[in-house]
C-alpha positions, 0 to 999 in steps of 0.5 A, a space after each residue: 454604355 453605348 447608343 446604337 446610332 442605327 436604331 437608338 437603343 441604349 446598351 448598358 453591358 455591365 448591367 445586362 440591359 438594352 433599352 429601346 423604343 417600344 420596350 415593354 415595361 414588363 420586360 424592363 421590370 424583369 431586369 436586374 437594373 430595374 430591381 437594383 436601381 429603380 428609385 420611384 415612379 410618377 404617373 402624370 395622369 396623361 397616359 405617361 409614366 416616368 420611372 426614375 433610376 439611381 446613378 450608375 457609373 458609365 465610363 467615369 461619369 455618374 449617370 442617372 436615367 429617367 424612362 418615360 413610358 406611354 402606357 406600357 411602352 418606352 417612349 423616351 429616355 432622359 439622362 443626366 451626368 452628376 458630379 459631387 461639385 454640382 449644386 445640391 441646394 438653391 443656395 449653392 446653385 448658379 447659372 455658371 455651375 449649371 452651364 458646366 453640367 450642360 457642357 459635361 452632358 454634351 461631352 458625354 453624348 459626343 463621347 458615347 455617340 462618337 460624333 459631334 452634334 448635328 446642331 447647336 443653338 444658343 437661343 431661346 436656350 442652349 441646346 445641342 442635338 444629334 439627328 438620326 433617321 430614328 429620332 435624336 439625342 439631345 442636351 439642353 440647359 433650360 433656364 425656366 427650370 434652372 436645370 440641364 439634362 439630356 435624352 433620346 427622343 424617338 420618331 
C-alpha cells in the first residue's frame, strides 16, 4: 500500500485498487477488492453512505477500510490497524490498550507516508496530523467513543 503524497490517492497494488477523492461508487463496486472484502454498508440518511471492508494484510499490519461516499462519490477514508491482542469486548478494553492502537496507527501512517506528522496534539484528545495541499492524513484516539482510528480527509 502507498498513499500518494501529491494527490492523496491510496494504492493497494496487491489488490489492483486505487482509491482517490471523487472516485465513483460504481467504479469501486467493479473491483475485486469490493467483491472480496466488502462487509456491509450504512446509509446515515444525510446523503452520506459508509462502506465497510474486512481486514487485509498491508506490510505486516492488519488494516481495515471504511469508505465514506457523499452520494456516489468518495468523500473520505477511515482506516484502522488491528492485532489479535486488541480488546474484543468492554471487559477486555482499557485506555492503555486503546492508546497502543493509537500509537500503532501513528507508526503505520508515518511508515506509509515516509514522513513524521506535521502536528501532534494531546488535547482535547490525542491526535496526529499530516498536512498536504490536497487535505490531510490523520490519526486520533477519541475517548468519547473509546476508540482509535485514522483516515484521509480531502479538501
